[in-house]
N, C-alpha and C positions, 0 to 999 in steps of 0.2 A: 504493500500500500504506500509506503514512503516513496519508493521509486516511481510509482504511478503518479503520485501527487506532485513530486518534483518535476516529472516529465510534463505535466500539464502547465506548471509554472513556467518552465523554460520555453515551451512552444507557444503558449497563448499570451503570457504577460509580456508583450514585446516592448512596452514602455515603462516597465518596472514599477507598477503600482505597489508591489510588495515592499519596495524600498521606502516608499512614502509612509506606508503603514508602520514600518519598523522605526521610523524616525519620529514617531509621535511623541514619545517622552521628551526628546530633545527639543521639539517644537514648543512644548509647554514651558520648559526652562527658558528658552530664548525669548518667548513672548513676555514672560514675567520680567526678564532682565530689561527688555526694551521699554516696556510700559512703566516698569518700576523706577527706571532711571530718568524718565522724561520729565522735563520741567514744564508744568502745565500753566497756561495763561487764562484758563476759564475762570470767571468770577463766580465761584460756586455758591456764594451767599445769595446770589440773585436767581439761582436755578430752582424752579418749582416742579419740574418734571423732566424726564429723559425720554427721547424718541429715538429708536434705532431704525435705520434705513438699511435695507439689504435684500438680496434675492438669492435663491438657491443655496449653494454651499457657503456663500458669504453671509447668509442670513441666519443660519442655524445657531450660531453662537449667540446672536441677539435673542433668538427664541428662548435659549436656555438662560440668558441673563434676565430676561423678563420673568421667567419662571422662578428664578432665585430671588428676584426682587420682592416677591410676595411675602417672603419671610425675612429678608435681609436688607431690603431697600429702605432708604431714608426719605425718598420721594417716589411718586408713581413712575413706573417704567412702561413703555409701550413699544411695539414693533409694527412697522408698516412695510409691506412688500408691494409697492405701488409706484406709479408715476407722480403721485401727489401726496401732500401732507394735509392733515386736518386744518381747518381754519383757526383752531386755537393754538397752533404752534406759533410762538412769539419770542420776544427777547428773554423770557423767563424759561424757555425750553432749551435744554442742551440736546442738540441733534448729533447723534453718533452715526456717521455715514460709513458703512462697511462694504467695501468692494475689493475683492482680492486683486483683480486685474486693474482696478481703478477706472474701468471704462463701462461699467454696467449702466445702460441707458436709463433704466427706471430709477436707479439710485441717484444718478446725476440730475435727472429731471426733478425729483422730489427735493433734493438738496438745494437746487436753484430756487425753488419756490420758498423753502424755509429761510434761505438767506434774504429773500425779498421781504420776508416777515420779520427780519432783524434777529433771527435766532442764531446764537453762537453755535459753532459746531466743532466736532472732533472727528478726524478722518483716520480710519484704520485700513491700510492698503499696502500693496507692494509697489505702487507707482501709478502711472497712467494719468488720465485727466483729473481724477480725484486728488491725487497728490499735488498736481499743479494748482488746482483751485484752492486747496488748503494753504499752500505756501503763498499764493498771491493774496489771499485774504488775511494772512497772518494768523491763521487758525492752527490749532494743535494737530499734528499728524504723526501717527505711529506707523512707521514704514517697516513692514515685515519682509523677510526674504521672498523673492519671487520664483517663477519658473515651475510652479506646480499646478495641477488641476485645482480649481477653487475648493472642491470638496475634500481634497487631500491636505489643505492648509488649515483645517479646522482647529488644530492645536494652537496655531499662531493667533487666529482671529478670535477664538473664545477666551483664551487666557489673557490676551492683550486687553480685551474689554473688562474682564473682571478685575484685573490689576489696576486699570485706569480708574474704575469706579471706587476701588479701595483707596487709591492714592488721593482721589478727589473728595473722599469722605461721603460718597453717595451710596455706598453699601457697607454694612457691618460685617465684612468678611476679612478675617485676619490673614490675608494672603502671605504676609511675611512669615507667619508661624506655620502655615499649611503647605507652602510650596515644596518643601523638602519631601513631605509625605506624598503629595500629589505626584511628583515626578517618580519617586521610588516605587509607588504602587503601580503606576503606569508601566514602568519597566518590568515589575513582577508579573503583571497581567499579560504582558506581551509574549513571553517565552512559551507558554503552553499553546499559544495560538499559531505558532510558526509551522511551516510545512515540514521541517525536519522532526517535529513532534507530532506529525500526522494531523496537524490542525486542531487537535484537542476537541473540545465541545463545539467550537465554531464549525469545524468540518462535519461533525456528526449532524448538527442542526441544518447545515447547508444541504446535506444529503436528504434530510427529512423534507426540506422545502423544494427540492428538485422536482420539476414537472408539476408543481402545485402552486396555489395562489396564497401568498402569505397575508394574513391580517394581524396587525400588531395592536394590541389593546394595552392601555396604561390607565393609571389614575389621572386626575386633572392637575396634579401638582408638578413637581420638578421633572418627572419622567415623561410627561406629555411631549416635550420637545425631543426627547430621545426617540420616541416612537416616530416622530416626523423624520428624524435623521435616518432611522432604519428604513423607512419607506423610500426616502430619496436615494440612499445608497444602493438599495436593491434595484431600483429603477435605473440608476446611472451605471453602476458597475456590472450588474448581472443582466441588464437589458430585459427586465421582466417587471410586470406590474406588481405592486404591493399596496396595501391600504392600512390606514391607521384610524382609530377612534378612541375615545376616552370614556371611562366610567365616571360618574354614574349615568352620564347622558345617553350612552348607547342602550341602557336598560329602559329608556323611555321611548324608544323607537326602533333602533336597529335589531334588537333581540327578536322582534316579531318577524323580521325578514328571514330568519333562520327556519324556513319551512318549504318554500317553493324551490324548484330546480334542484332536486336531490343529487343529480349527477355533478352539478357544479359544487354544491356544498361538500360533497365527499372529497373534492380536490382542494378544499380550503384548509390550510394549517394555521392554527391560531397560536400566537406567541403573546403571553401575558408578561409584561415587564413590571416588576414590583420593587418597592423600596420600603425600608423600615419606617419611614414617616408617612406612608399611605394611611389615610383614615381607615379605622377598623371596619367601618361600614362598607367602604370601597372594597376592602379585602374580602369581606363576606360576599359581596356582589360578584366579584371575580370568581370565587370558588363555586358558588351556586350556578352562575351562568355557564361556567366551564362544564359542569356536570350536565346541564340542560342541553347543551349543544354537542357534547362529546360523541354521541351516537350518530350524529349527522355529519361531522367534520372529518377531515383526513388526519387529524391529530391536534392535541391541545398540550401546550407547554407553558410552564411557569418558571420564569427566570428572575432571580433575586439579585439586586445590586449589592455591592460590598465595598467597604473602604472605611478608613478611620475618620473621614469628614465627608460632608455632603458633596463636595466637588469630586473627590475620589470615587464616591458611589456612582455619581452620574457617569463619569468617564469609564468606569468598569463595564457598563453596558454599551457605551459608545464604541469602545474597542471591540467588544464581542460582536456587535452588529456590523462594524466595518469589515471584520474578517469573514463573517458569514456571507456578506455580499460579495466579497472577493472570491471565496470558494464557490459560491453559486455561479459566478461568471465563468470560472474554469469548468465546472460541471456542465454549463450551458454551451461550452466551446466558444466562449466570447473573450475578447481582449477587454479587460476591465476599464481601461483608460479612455478610449475614444468615445465621444458622444455625438455621433454623426447627425442625429435628428436635431440636436440643439444647434450645431454648427450650420446646418442647412437653414434653419429658421432665422438665425442671426444674419446670415448672408442675405436672405430675402429682405429682412427689415432694413438692413443697411442700404439696400438698393432702391427702396421706395420712400 
């Protein structure tokens, strides 16, 4: 099995997505160093809310920041994946524009509108038009290393945000105390997932998802954005559809849909992502719902986060999901890096 898996890696992973996955702990440390040493110019005393702008792989760190802000934020946090910002974005709103390439048209459009509304902004990017706009405006810019697919730069984009919020006093996260454990645990989590260790649980779950439709269910808290990450990674890396929903909301509608088209239902594999901070009523709902739909589905799995702090717990499931999507790509005989459909759509939009 080891030889077979390594053969798939060598023949299909032509752009070395595996190397990006293995550099994840290093990304976390680098992001902390960059954002932690930056001298910020934002007048934090005047900030009443934070708005994160981003799309795709550049937005997921913002989704997780917003999720964490519910428990750790000192002001309200929001995320918008759009060409526009709400009318209430003003001089008391810190806009955090996240675009790995620096050229995401939706993010640049929304940022331009925010600037017209006199909102201060912070840019997190590897360069491009966003870095130019930030430097021209005298805004703070945290410039991370470039050259990766945006989804593979998650470690940079996520930890840079959290570190910036900590430094600015916008989140009660002791990043200076936690960073050592965060990086160390990411390193520890990495090794069992590697091909030389036959992929561990990630490869086993990828095989369970092969030729099936994954649905990822989470609670409404800090793991909801992780479910979004899993869905996006499976779509981009493995080139297959996946879906995500949250408890308890799915119990008020989607659960009833588990009835028609039994042939399709039997090809759905459900992944429940769980955390120790999940509401006990949500946990009860997950358990009961899983038992209700188990005879109809192609499989039900419950995966628990782990780590010494909330960031490590989130990242433990992010790493697992990233590797599952990677191995699914190989099992699907796909190169995990290219995203031809996205490139085609961008080329079309650039021409009209």
